[in-house]
C-alpha positions in Angstrom: -19.1 48.9 66.0 -19.9 45.9 63.9 -21.9 48.1 61.5 -19.0 50.4 61.1 -16.6 47.6 60.2 -19.1 46.2 57.7 -19.3 49.6 56.0 -15.6 49.9 55.6 -15.4 46.3 54.2 -18.1 47.2 51.5 -16.2 50.4 50.7 -13.0 48.5 50.1 -14.8 46.0 47.8 -16.2 48.9 45.8 -12.7 50.4 45.4 -11.4 47.0 44.2 -14.0 47.0 41.5 -13.0 50.6 40.5 -9.3 49.6 40.4 -10.1 46.5 38.4 -12.0 48.5 35.8 -9.4 51.2 35.5 -6.7 48.5 35.1 -8.6 47.0 32.3 -9.0 50.3 30.6 -5.3 51.2 30.9 -4.4 47.8 29.6 -6.6 48.2 26.5 -5.2 51.7 25.9 -1.7 50.4 26.1 -2.5 47.6 23.7 -4.1 50.1 21.3 -1.1 52.4 21.4 1.2 49.5 20.9 -0.6 48.3 17.9 -0.7 51.8 16.3 3.0 52.2 16.9 3.8 48.7 15.5 1.6 49.5 12.4 3.4 52.7 11.8 6.7 51.0 11.9 5.4 48.2 9.6 4.1 50.7 7.1 7.4 52.6 7.1 9.3 49.4 6.7 6.9 48.3 3.8 7.3 51.7 2.2 11.1 51.6 2.4 11.0 48.1 1.0 8.7 49.1 -1.8 10.9 52.1 -2.7 13.9 49.9 -2.6 12.1 47.3 -4.9 11.1 50.0 -7.3 14.6 51.4 -7.3 16.0 47.9 -8.0 13.4 47.5 -10.8 14.4 50.8 -12.4 18.0 49.9 -12.2 17.3 46.5 -13.7 15.2 48.1 -16.5 17.9 50.6 -17.1 20.6 47.9 -17.3 18.3 45.8 -19.5 17.7 48.7 -21.9 21.3 50.0 -21.8 23.4 48.5 -24.5 26.9 48.9 -25.6 27.7 51.3 -28.3 28.3 48.5 -30.8 24.9 46.9 -29.9 23.2 50.4 -30.2 24.6 50.9 -33.6 23.4 47.5 -34.7 19.9 48.0 -33.2 19.2 51.5 -34.2 21.4 52.7 -37.1 18.7 52.2 -39.7 15.9 53.6 -37.5 17.9 56.6 -36.5 18.6 57.3 -40.2 14.9 57.2 -40.8 14.0 59.5 -38.0 16.6 62.1 -39.0 15.3 61.9 -42.5 11.7 62.3 -41.3 12.8 65.6 -39.6 14.2 66.9 -42.9 11.0 66.0 -44.8 8.9 67.7 -42.1 11.1 70.8 -42.5 10.4 70.8 -46.2 6.7 69.8 -45.9 5.6 72.1 -43.0 8.2 74.9 -43.2 9.6 74.0 -39.7 12.9 75.3 -38.6 14.7 72.3 -37.1 18.2 73.7 -36.9 18.2 73.4 -33.0 16.8 69.9 -32.9 19.6 67.4 -32.4 19.4 63.6 -31.8 20.1 62.6 -28.2 21.4 59.0 -28.4 21.5 58.7 -24.6 17.8 58.9 -24.2 16.4 55.6 -25.2 17.0 53.1 -28.0 14.2 52.6 -30.5 12.8 49.1 -30.0 11.8 46.8 -32.8 8.1 47.3 -32.4 5.9 47.5 -35.4 4.8 51.1 -35.7 6.0 54.5 -34.6 4.6 58.0 -35.0 6.0 61.5 -35.0 4.0 63.7 -32.6 4.5 67.1 -31.0 3.1 70.5 -30.3 4.1 74.1 -30.7 6.3 74.2 -27.6 7.8 70.7 -27.5 10.1 69.0 -29.9 9.1 65.8 -31.7 8.3 62.6 -29.8 8.5 59.1 -31.1 5.7 57.0 -29.5 5.1 53.3 -29.7 1.4 52.5 -30.7 1.5 48.9 -29.5 2.0 49.7 -25.8 1.7 53.5 -25.6 5.2 53.9 -24.2 7.7 56.6 -25.4 10.6 54.9 -27.1 12.5 58.0 -28.1 12.1 61.6 -27.1 13.8 64.7 -28.5 15.1 67.4 -26.2 12.7 70.3 -25.7 13.2 73.2 -28.0 12.5 76.8 -26.9 13.0 78.2 -30.4 10.3 80.6 -31.7 11.2 79.5 -35.2 10.0 76.0 -34.4 6.4 77.3 -34.0 4.5 77.0 -37.3 3.4 80.1 -39.1 -0.1 78.6 -39.1 -0.7 77.9 -35.4 -4.1 76.3 -36.1 -2.3 73.1 -37.2 -3.1 70.1 -35.1 0.2 68.2 -34.6 -1.4 64.9 -33.7 -0.5 62.1 -36.1 1.8 64.2 -38.3 3.3 61.1 -39.8 2.8 57.4 -39.4 5.5 55.1 -40.6 5.8 51.3 -40.7 9.2 50.1 -39.7 8.6 46.4 -39.6 6.9 44.0 -42.0 4.7 41.1 -40.9 7.7 38.7 -41.1 9.6 40.9 -38.6 12.1 42.3 -41.1 12.4 46.0 -41.8 11.7 47.0 -45.4 14.5 48.5 -47.4 12.8 51.9 -47.7 14.1 54.4 -50.2 15.8 57.4 -48.5 13.6 60.4 -47.9 16.3 62.6 -49.5 17.7 60.5 -52.4 21.3 61.1 -53.3 20.3 61.4 -56.9 18.6 64.8 -56.3 20.5 67.6 -58.0 18.6 70.6 -56.6 18.2 73.7 -58.8 17.9 73.0 -62.5 18.7 75.8 -65.0 15.7 76.3 -67.3 17.9 76.1 -70.4 18.5 72.4 -69.6 14.9 71.3 -69.8 12.4 73.8 -71.3 13.0 72.7 -74.9 14.0 69.0 -74.6 11.4 66.4 -75.5 13.4 63.2 -75.9 13.6 61.1 -72.7 17.1 59.6 -72.2 17.3 55.9 -72.6 18.5 55.3 -69.1 15.2 56.7 -67.8 12.9 55.4 -70.7 13.8 51.7 -70.3 12.6 51.8 -66.6 9.1 53.2 -67.5 6.4 50.6 -67.9 3.5 51.1 -70.4 1.0 53.6 -69.1 3.9 55.8 -67.8 4.3 53.8 -64.6 7.5 53.3 -62.6 8.5 51.6 -59.4 12.0 51.7 -57.9 13.7 48.3 -58.1 16.3 48.7 -55.4 14.2 50.0 -52.5 10.7 50.2 -51.1 9.1 53.5 -52.2 7.7 55.7 -49.5 5.0 57.3 -51.7 2.8 56.1 -54.6 2.1 59.2 -56.6 -0.4 59.7 -59.5 0.4 62.7 -61.6 -2.9 63.9 -63.2 -2.6 66.4 -66.1 -5.8 68.1 -67.4 -5.0 68.5 -71.0 -6.2 70.1 -74.3 -4.2 71.1 -77.4 -0.8 71.6 -75.8 1.2 68.8 -77.6 4.6 70.5 -77.5 4.2 71.4 -73.8 3.1 67.8 -73.0 6.2 66.3 -74.7 8.5 68.6 -72.7 6.5 68.0 -69.5 6.6 64.2 -69.8 10.4 64.1 -70.3 10.9 66.4 -67.3 8.5 64.6 -65.0 9.9 61.1 -65.6 13.4 62.3 -64.9 12.5 64.1 -61.7 10.1 61.5 -60.4 12.7 58.7 -60.8 15.4 60.7 -59.1 12.9 61.2 -56.2 12.6 57.4 -55.8 8.8 57.4 -56.1 6.4 54.8 -57.4 4.3 56.8 -59.8 2.0 56.9 -62.8 1.2 59.7 -65.2 -2.4 60.3 -66.4 -3.2 62.7 -69.1 -7.0 63.5 -69.1 -8.4 65.1 -72.2 -11.9 66.4 -72.9 -13.5 66.0 -76.4 -14.9 69.0 -78.3 -17.2 70.9 -78.4 -17.3 71.2 -74.6 -15.2 74.0 -73.1 -12.1 73.0 -71.1 -13.0 72.1 -67.5 -9.9 71.6 -65.4 -11.8 70.7 -62.2 -13.9 68.0 -63.9 -10.9 66.6 -65.7 -9.0 66.4 -62.3 -12.0 64.5 -60.8 -12.0 62.0 -63.7 -8.2 61.6 -63.5 -8.5 60.8 -59.8 -11.2 58.2 -60.3 -9.4 56.6 -63.2 -6.0 56.5 -61.4 -7.6 55.0 -58.3 -9.1 52.2 -60.4 -5.7 51.4 -61.9 -3.6 51.3 -58.8 -3.8 52.2 -55.1 -2.0 55.5 -55.0 -1.3 57.4 -51.7 -0.9 60.8 -53.3 -2.6 62.6 -56.3 -0.9 65.6 -57.9 -3.1 67.8 -60.1 -0.5 69.3 -62.5 -0.8 72.0 -65.2 0.8 70.8 -68.4 2.8 74.1 -68.9 4.5 74.2 -65.5 8.0 72.5 -65.1 9.6 72.0 -61.7 12.8 73.9 -61.2 14.2 72.1 -58.1 13.8 68.4 -57.6 14.1 68.8 -53.8 10.4 69.9 -54.0 9.2 66.3 -53.7 6.0 65.1 -55.4 4.6 63.9 -52.1 1.5 64.6 -50.0 1.3 66.0 -46.5 -1.1 66.0 -43.7 -3.1 68.8 -45.4 -3.5 69.7 -49.1 -0.2 70.9 -50.5 0.4 73.7 -53.0 3.6 72.6 -54.6 4.0 75.6 -57.0 4.9 78.3 -54.5 6.1 80.5 -57.4 6.5 80.4 -61.1 8.3 82.4 -63.8 5.1 84.3 -64.8 5.1 86.3 -61.5 7.7 86.8 -58.8 5.2 86.1 -56.0 1.8 84.6 -55.6 -1.1 86.8 -56.9 -2.8 86.4 -53.5 -2.2 84.3 -50.3 -4.8 81.7 -50.9 -3.8 81.1 -54.5 -4.0 77.4 -55.2 -3.5 77.0 -59.0 -0.7 75.3 -60.9 0.4 72.1 -59.1 -1.4 70.8 -56.0 -1.1 67.5 -54.1 -3.8 65.7 -52.2 -4.1 62.4 -50.4 -7.1 60.3 -51.3 -8.7 61.0 -47.9 -8.3 64.7 -48.4 -9.9 64.7 -51.9 -12.9 62.7 -50.6 -13.2 64.9 -47.6 -13.7 68.0 -49.8 -15.6 66.0 -52.5 -12.9 66.8 -55.1 -13.1 69.7 -57.5 -16.2 71.4 -58.7 -17.5 70.2 -62.1 -19.1 73.6 -63.0 -16.1 75.7 -64.1 -16.2 75.4 -67.9 -13.7 77.8 -69.4 -10.7 79.5 -67.7 -10.4 80.3 -64.0 -12.2 79.8 -60.7 -11.8 76.1 -60.0 -8.7 76.5 -57.8 -10.4 79.3 -55.7 -13.4 77.0 -55.3 -11.1 74.3 -54.1 -9.6 76.6 -51.5 -13.1 77.4 -50.2 -13.8 73.6 -49.9 -10.5 73.0 -48.1 -11.3 75.7 -45.5 -14.9 74.6 -45.1 -13.7 71.0 -44.4 -11.5 72.3 -41.6 -8.2 71.9 -43.4 -5.7 74.4 -44.6 -2.9 74.7 -47.2 0.8 74.1 -46.9 3.5 75.2 -49.3 7.3 74.6 -49.8 9.5 77.6 -49.4 9.9 79.7 -52.6 13.6 78.7 -52.7 12.7 75.2 -53.8 9.0 75.6 -54.8 9.6 77.4 -58.1 8.2 76.3 -61.5 8.9 77.4 -65.0 5.9 78.4 -67.1 6.2 77.2 -70.7 5.1 79.5 -73.5 2.0 78.6 -75.5 -0.5 80.3 -77.7 -3.8 81.5 -76.3 -6.5 78.9 -76.4 -9.6 80.3 -78.1 -11.6 77.3 -76.9 -10.9 78.2 -73.3 -12.4 81.6 -72.6 -12.8 83.2 -69.2 -15.7 81.8 -67.2 -18.1 84.8 -66.7 -19.7 83.1 -63.7 -16.6 82.2 -61.8 -16.9 84.8 -59.0 -20.5 83.9 -58.3 -19.7 80.2 -58.3 -16.7 80.7 -55.9 -19.0 82.5 -53.4 -21.3 79.5 -53.4 -18.6 76.9 -53.0 -19.3 75.9 -49.4 -23.0 75.6 -50.2 -22.4 73.3 -53.2 -19.6 71.3 -51.7 -21.5 68.1 -50.9 -23.6 68.0 -54.1 -21.0 69.1 -56.7 -17.8 67.2 -57.0 -16.4 63.7 -57.1 -19.6 62.1 -56.1 -21.6 63.7 -58.9 -19.2 63.9 -61.8 -21.0 62.9 -65.1 -19.0 62.0 -68.2 -18.5 59.3 -70.8 -15.2 57.6 -71.2 -14.3 57.5 -74.9 -10.9 56.0 -74.6 -8.4 54.6 -72.1 -4.9 53.9 -73.6 -1.7 52.9 -71.9 0.8 54.7 -74.0 4.6 54.3 -73.5 5.1 57.4 -71.3 1.6 58.0 -69.9 -2.0 56.8 -69.6 -4.4 58.7 -71.9 -8.0 59.2 -70.7 -10.3 60.7 -73.2 -13.8 61.7 -72.1 -16.9 63.3 -73.5 -19.0 65.7 -71.4 -22.4 67.4 -72.0 -21.9 70.8 -70.7 -25.6 71.7 -70.6 -26.4 68.6 -68.7 -23.8 69.2 -66.1 -24.9 72.8 -65.5 -28.6 72.1 -65.5 -28.8 71.0 -61.9 -27.0 74.2 -60.7 -28.8 76.9 -62.8 -29.7 78.8 -59.6 -26.0 79.5 -59.0 -25.4 81.0 -62.5 -26.8 84.5 -61.8 -24.9 87.4 -63.4 -22.0 88.5 -61.2 -22.3 91.9 -59.4 -21.1 95.0 -61.3 -18.0 95.2 -59.2 -17.0 91.6 -60.1 -17.7 92.4 -63.8 -15.4 95.4 -63.6 -12.7 93.4 -61.9 -13.1 90.7 -64.6 -12.7 93.3 -67.4 -9.6 94.7 -65.8 -7.9 91.3 -65.5 
């Protein structure tokens, strides 16, 4: 009997241990569930608090950036004017239709940061981006207009234009307007093709060497006009008068350089352009170099003598022909930034005689990964002055062969290899005269392998032209 009672007492003690362990486990599980539930509530509370804080920050930022209409006018009137004008110049420079792009003043106000850029792509409108902190200061509405897409979709839109809005002292320069009010548009040829005397109002502002700088505003471009020249005195007089009047109306800082080659060497337009570029660069720091035929006069001063992001063919048409002889035609009047000229190594020095150097330049441009832009024919017209045929400038019989080898010669033939002797450098009242001597045989000696006779088909085409 005693043994039975002892057995039951041991069993009750065993059960107590089991109950104790189970109680501990249940307690731990309850604590765990309680902590998880409390953590979830805390996270939800933190998230709500964080969202509320962000909302408050956004409202505070919005209130801080929101200004009254009077303050907005004071803070942005000058900058908005610049941006709208930039759009117009882009339209003229890149043939973009911007009729559906309108300024949205409710987006964001332009801050007084130092630099802005105009960016974009084929589908989106332009965006103003602040370089200093990477934030978007002003954004244009999106445009779903097929006419906004460029005709040349290979254009990379990054860094279309950079524009300084603030000087080191914190004051915005008084920039000349992109579309000056002095522009008159289409000019009837009868008003300028025979005139040689520059009016006194224009002449008195021209410094020796044919240089000019606007006195009432900060010029947006410093342009060097380079005229390869030989025996066209009457054309030069007409051209100088016309250029000074047009360039001053365009509010440009400019200089005119007439580069002439001494006899007996044949005329070489490409080599003279290279010499003109090097000479002008040594005189002043220009931002745009325009290679300009002496016998072509601009017919619309809205065709600005400025450079673009790619080499620009300013003479879209001329009075000699109603349309360009071929799509890649690049003769007449062409504009380059200094970076573009160095990138293609300037013009070839091998084209003695008439023709070929402009086609060679097109090959260089394409080889360098660039392309050509043009103004529309409506404003890109030039008037071709009459002149007698130059017996000292015969057609170059090797021009077709040389053009085909342009990519091959690009690095060794150009700005970096031009050989000449400067015979005179004179700062005349209306232009800077650069007179050089060139030994034709010495220039061509290094490239004799490229002077093989052109194929029969090219000879036939040459005889037909």
